[in-house]
C-alpha positions as CSV (number, residue, x, y, z in Angstrom):
1,X,0.0,0.0,0.0
2,X,3.0,2.3,0.0
3,X,3.3,4.8,-2.8
4,X,2.0,3.3,-6.1
5,X,0.7,0.2,-4.4
6,X,-2.2,2.2,-3.1
7,X,-3.8,1.9,-6.5
8,X,-3.4,-1.9,-6.4
9,X,-5.1,-1.9,-3.0
10,X,-8.3,-0.6,-4.8
11,X,-9.0,-4.3,-5.7
12,X,-9.2,-5.1,-2.0
13,X,-11.4,-2.1,-1.4
14,X,-13.7,-3.2,-4.1
15,X,-13.8,-6.7,-2.7
16,X,-14.8,-5.2,0.7
17,X,-17.5,-3.2,-1.0
18,X,-19.0,-6.3,-2.6
19,X,-19.0,-8.3,0.7
20,X,-20.0,-5.6,3.1
21,X,-22.4,-3.5,0.9
22,X,-22.8,-4.8,-2.6
23,X,-24.7,-7.9,-1.6
24,X,-27.1,-5.8,0.6
25,X,-27.7,-3.3,-2.2
26,X,-28.5,-6.1,-4.7
27,X,-30.9,-7.9,-2.3
28,X,-32.7,-4.6,-1.4
29,X,-32.9,-3.5,-5.0
30,X,-34.3,-6.8,-6.2
31,X,-36.9,-7.0,-3.4
32,X,-37.9,-3.4,-3.7
33,X,-38.3,-3.7,-7.5
34,X,-40.2,-7.0,-7.4
35,X,-42.6,-6.0,-4.6
36,X,-43.6,-2.8,-6.3
37,X,-43.5,-3.8,-10.0
38,X,-44.9,-7.4,-9.8
39,X,-48.3,-6.4,-8.4
40,X,-48.8,-3.9,-11.2
41,X,-47.7,-6.4,-13.8
42,X,-49.9,-9.1,-12.4
43,X,-53.0,-6.9,-12.2
44,X,-52.6,-5.5,-15.7
45,X,-51.8,-8.9,-17.3
46,X,-51.4,-8.6,-21.0
47,X,-52.0,-4.9,-20.9
48,X,-48.8,-4.4,-18.9
49,X,-46.5,-2.0,-20.8
50,X,-44.2,0.4,-19.0
51,X,-43.3,3.0,-21.6
52,X,-42.7,6.7,-21.2
53,X,-46.3,7.4,-22.4
54,X,-47.8,5.1,-19.9
55,X,-49.0,6.3,-16.4
56,X,-47.1,3.4,-14.9
57,X,-43.8,4.9,-16.2
58,X,-43.7,7.3,-13.3
59,X,-44.1,4.4,-10.9
60,X,-41.0,2.9,-12.4
61,X,-39.1,6.2,-12.2
62,X,-40.0,6.5,-8.5
63,X,-38.8,2.9,-7.8
64,X,-35.5,3.2,-9.7
65,X,-34.6,6.6,-8.2
66,X,-35.4,5.3,-4.7
67,X,-33.2,2.3,-5.2
68,X,-30.3,4.5,-6.3
69,X,-30.7,6.7,-3.2
70,X,-30.8,3.7,-0.9
71,X,-27.7,2.2,-2.6
72,X,-25.8,5.5,-2.1
73,X,-26.9,5.6,1.6
74,X,-25.7,2.0,2.1
75,X,-22.4,2.6,0.2
76,X,-21.5,5.8,2.2
77,X,-22.5,4.5,5.6
78,X,-19.4,4.7,7.8
79,X,-17.1,5.3,4.9
80,X,-14.7,7.3,7.0
81,X,-16.3,7.5,10.4
82,X,-16.2,3.7,11.1
83,X,-12.4,3.7,10.8
84,X,-12.3,6.6,13.3
85,X,-14.8,5.1,15.8
86,X,-13.2,1.7,15.8
87,X,-9.6,3.0,15.7
88,X,-8.8,1.2,12.4
89,X,-7.2,4.3,11.1
90,X,-4.2,3.7,13.4
91,X,-3.5,0.4,11.6
92,X,-4.3,1.7,8.1
93,X,-2.1,4.8,8.4
94,X,0.8,3.1,10.3
95,X,2.4,3.1,6.9
96,X,3.2,6.2,5.0
97,X,-0.2,6.6,3.3
98,X,-2.0,9.9,2.7
99,X,-5.5,9.8,4.3
100,X,-6.6,12.2,1.5
101,X,-5.5,9.8,-1.2
102,X,-6.8,6.7,0.6
103,X,-10.3,7.9,1.2
104,X,-10.5,9.7,-2.2
105,X,-9.7,6.4,-3.8
106,X,-12.2,4.6,-1.5
107,X,-14.9,7.1,-2.6
108,X,-14.3,6.4,-6.3
109,X,-14.0,2.6,-5.8
110,X,-17.4,2.6,-4.0
111,X,-18.9,4.7,-6.8
112,X,-17.7,2.0,-9.2
113,X,-19.3,-0.6,-7.0
114,X,-22.6,1.2,-6.9
115,X,-22.6,1.6,-10.7
116,X,-21.8,-2.1,-11.1
117,X,-24.7,-3.0,-8.8
118,X,-27.0,-0.6,-10.6
119,X,-25.9,-2.1,-14.0
120,X,-26.8,-5.6,-12.9
121,X,-30.2,-4.5,-11.5
122,X,-30.9,-2.4,-14.7
123,X,-30.1,-5.4,-17.0
124,X,-32.6,-7.5,-14.9
125,X,-35.2,-4.8,-15.1
126,X,-34.8,-4.4,-18.9
127,X,-35.9,-8.0,-19.3
128,X,-39.4,-6.9,-18.0
129,X,-39.3,-3.4,-19.4
130,X,-37.6,-3.5,-22.8
131,X,-37.8,0.3,-23.3
132,X,-35.8,1.0,-20.1
133,X,-32.4,2.6,-20.9
134,X,-29.6,1.1,-19.0
135,X,-27.1,3.7,-20.1
136,X,-29.4,6.6,-19.0
137,X,-30.1,4.9,-15.7
138,X,-26.3,4.6,-15.0
139,X,-25.9,8.3,-15.9
140,X,-28.5,9.2,-13.3
141,X,-26.9,6.8,-10.7
142,X,-23.6,8.5,-11.2
143,X,-25.2,12.0,-10.7
144,X,-26.9,10.9,-7.5
145,X,-23.7,9.2,-6.2
146,X,-21.7,12.4,-6.7
147,X,-24.5,14.7,-5.4
148,X,-25.6,12.7,-2.4
149,X,-22.2,10.9,-1.9
150,X,-20.2,14.1,-1.8
151,X,-22.3,15.4,1.1
152,X,-22.2,12.0,2.8
153,X,-18.4,11.9,2.5
154,X,-18.1,15.2,4.2
155,X,-20.5,14.2,7.0
156,X,-18.6,10.9,7.5
157,X,-15.3,12.9,7.9
158,X,-16.9,15.5,10.2
159,X,-19.1,13.4,12.4
160,X,-19.6,9.9,13.8
161,X,-23.3,9.6,12.8
162,X,-23.0,10.0,9.1
163,X,-25.9,7.7,7.9
164,X,-28.5,9.4,10.0
165,X,-27.1,12.8,9.4
166,X,-27.1,12.3,5.6
167,X,-30.6,11.0,5.6
168,X,-31.7,14.0,7.7
169,X,-30.0,16.5,5.4
170,X,-31.4,14.9,2.3
171,X,-35.0,14.6,3.7
172,X,-34.8,17.9,5.5
173,X,-33.8,19.7,2.3
174,X,-36.8,18.2,0.6
175,X,-39.2,19.3,3.4
176,X,-37.8,22.8,3.7
177,X,-37.9,23.4,0.0
178,X,-41.5,22.1,-0.1
179,X,-42.6,24.3,2.8
180,X,-40.7,27.5,2.0
181,X,-39.5,27.3,-1.5
182,X,-42.4,29.2,-3.0
183,X,-42.7,31.8,-0.2
184,X,-41.4,35.3,-0.4
185,X,-39.0,36.7,2.1
186,X,-35.7,35.6,3.7
187,X,-36.8,32.0,4.3
188,X,-37.8,31.5,0.7
189,X,-34.4,32.8,-0.5
190,X,-32.4,30.8,2.0
191,X,-33.9,27.4,1.1
192,X,-32.8,28.0,-2.5
193,X,-29.3,27.4,-1.3
194,X,-30.2,23.8,-0.4
195,X,-29.8,20.9,-2.8
196,X,-32.8,20.7,-5.2
197,X,-33.8,17.3,-3.9
198,X,-37.5,18.2,-4.3
199,X,-36.9,17.9,-8.1
200,X,-35.2,14.5,-8.0
201,X,-38.3,12.8,-9.4
202,X,-38.3,15.2,-12.4
203,X,-34.6,14.8,-12.9
204,X,-34.9,11.0,-12.7
205,X,-37.7,11.0,-15.3
206,X,-35.9,13.4,-17.7
207,X,-32.5,11.9,-17.3
208,X,-33.5,8.2,-17.5
209,X,-36.1,8.6,-20.1
210,X,-34.6,11.3,-22.4
211,X,-31.0,11.6,-21.2
212,X,-31.5,15.2,-20.5
213,X,-32.5,17.2,-17.4
214,X,-32.8,20.8,-16.3
215,X,-29.3,22.1,-16.5
216,X,-29.5,24.3,-13.4
217,X,-30.8,21.4,-11.2
218,X,-28.1,19.1,-12.6
219,X,-25.3,21.6,-12.1
220,X,-26.6,22.5,-8.6
221,X,-26.6,18.8,-7.5
222,X,-23.2,18.1,-9.0
223,X,-21.8,21.4,-7.5
224,X,-23.1,20.5,-4.0
225,X,-21.6,17.0,-4.1
226,X,-18.2,18.0,-5.5
227,X,-18.0,21.0,-3.1
228,X,-18.7,19.0,0.0
229,X,-16.4,16.2,-1.2
230,X,-13.6,18.8,-1.5
231,X,-14.4,20.1,2.0
232,X,-14.2,16.5,3.3
233,X,-10.8,16.0,1.8
234,X,-9.7,19.4,3.3
235,X,-10.7,18.2,6.8
236,X,-8.8,15.0,6.3
237,X,-5.7,17.0,5.2
238,X,-6.0,19.1,8.4
239,X,-6.0,15.9,10.6
240,X,-9.7,15.6,11.3
241,X,-9.4,11.8,11.2
242,X,-7.5,11.6,14.4
243,X,-9.6,14.2,16.3
C-alpha cells in the first residue's frame, strides 16, 4: 500500500464493498423492485407495458430513483467514520499513506461498486421493461452518487453519525424546499441554497427517459456534491481523522 501500491489496493477495497455493501444493495434492489412492480404487472396482465407514455412509467421512475438513493446511503455508511470510531485508522495509516489519497480512492471505488450493482439491476429490469435505458439509468446513478455521496463523504469525515445525518440532510432539504421554496422573504431565499432534492423525481424521469434534465438542477446537484467532497478532503488533510 506504500506509494504506487495504493492503486493496487483498490481491488481489496472493491472486494470489501462487494462483501459488506454490494450484496445488501442487490438484495434490497431486487426485493424493492419486485414487490412494487410485480403487483402492477400481475393486475394489468397482457396490458402491462411500461413505456414513457404510460401512467405506470412514473411508478417505475420512483422505484428506480429510490433504489439509487438507498444504494448510495448503504455505500456511504461509515465510509470514514467507522475507521475513526473503531480505531482502524491507526493500523491503516501506520504506513506512509495519505489519508486524503486513501479515502478519495475509496470514494471512487465505492462509486464504481454502486454503478456495477445498478448495472446488474438495470439489466434484470430491462428483461421486463424493454424500453428501459440502462445507459441513462447509470448516468442518473452517477449523478446521485456524486451529489448525495459528496455530502455523505463530508459528513462521514466530520461526524460519527453519518448515515442518520445524511438522511436527515437529504430529507430535511426536501421538506424545507416544499414548505418555504415558493414563499417570499428571507426563508424562501435561504432554502434556494439547499440541494434541489425536491426535483429529483423530475430529474430522474428526464435523465433516465430522455438523457437530459434541467441544466440548473443538474449543475446544482453536482456542485453541491463535489463541493462537500472537497471540504471532506480538506478536513482529512488538516487531521480531522484523528480528532
